[in-house]
N, C-alpha and C positions, 0 to 999 in steps of 0.2 A: 556501533554507530551509525548504521544506517535504521530506520525508521521507519515503517509504511504502518498509515493507520486507513483501515479500512470500516465506513459507515455507509451500512445499505440499510433498505427497505422491509428487506423479506428475513425470515428465519432460516438461521445456518441450523441442519444439522448436521453432527461429527465436527463441531467447531476445533476441537483439536486438530485434529488431522487438518483442517482447512486452514489454521492457523500456523501449522508445520511446515506446510505447501509452502506458503507465503514468504515462511521465513528462508527457505531453500531458494525460491526464485526469486529475493532480492539479494540475496548472498550473493547468486550467480550474476544476476544484473549489475551488481556494485565490485564483483570481484574483490567482496569482500568478506572474512571468516563468518560464517554464521553466528559465533560464539558473541557477535556483538551486535546483532541482527535483533531490533525489536518489533514487535506484532502487536497491535490493539485494533481491537474489534467493536464497534457498535453495531449491532442489529436488531432488525425491528424498529427503523426513528423511521417517522412521518418523514417523505420525503415527496416533494411536488417540484417536477421538472417536466421542461417542454407541455406545458399545458395538462399535464396527466398526473395522477397518482401510481402511475405500473411501475412495477418493480425498477431500483436505481440504484448508482452506485456511487458514492463521493470516495476517492483516496489519495489520501496526502503522502509522497514519498518526502524524505529528508535525508541528507547525506551530507558526510564532509568529503566532499567532491564527488568524483565518479557517476554524477548525473548526466546521463545521456538521453534527452528526450525523445530523441525521434528513434531511437532502439528499445526505449523503456515502454513508450505509449503503447505499441503494437503488442509487445509481448503481454503487457498486464492487464489492454484490455480483452485479449482472447482468453486468458489465464482464469478472469474474472465470469467472462461469458459461459466459458466450458464447465468452469467448477460451480458456478452459481446460477447459470443460465440467465444472466442479464443481459441483454445483446449491448453489443458496444455503443451503440449510438445513447444508450441510458446510460452511459458513465463518465463520469469527469475524473481528470487527475491531474492535480496539482505537483507539481516540482521546485523541489528548493534543496540548493547548494548552501551548507552551513559552516560559516568559517570555524577553522579548528579550536579557535580560542573562544567561540560562542556556545563548546558542546563542552561536558565536562564527562566523563566514568570515575568511579571510585574517588570522588573526591577530588579530582584534579581535570583541567581542561585537557583537550586532546594537542592542544598548541599555545 
């Protein structure tokens, strides 16, 4: 049920490894099984941010509970900085707690 969507202006080499690493990170940060983590990746998207076309990233994190923005913000920003070499000041992160009744898996809502 945790979902992370990464949209970035750069090309990512070794996409599968990067996505697996994202899954592990989100599983750890939400304390939820990696079995339910979904990672979506959109690369080479034109992004104009802070009056610049320099490499940038927008991340959307959704989960049923388990969102701790102060804890997650730094970890995710540092992860992106280390893996993609995008400075933390060039990354926005949006967090959203989803009601269990508004998220379904296997044809049934979680709550």
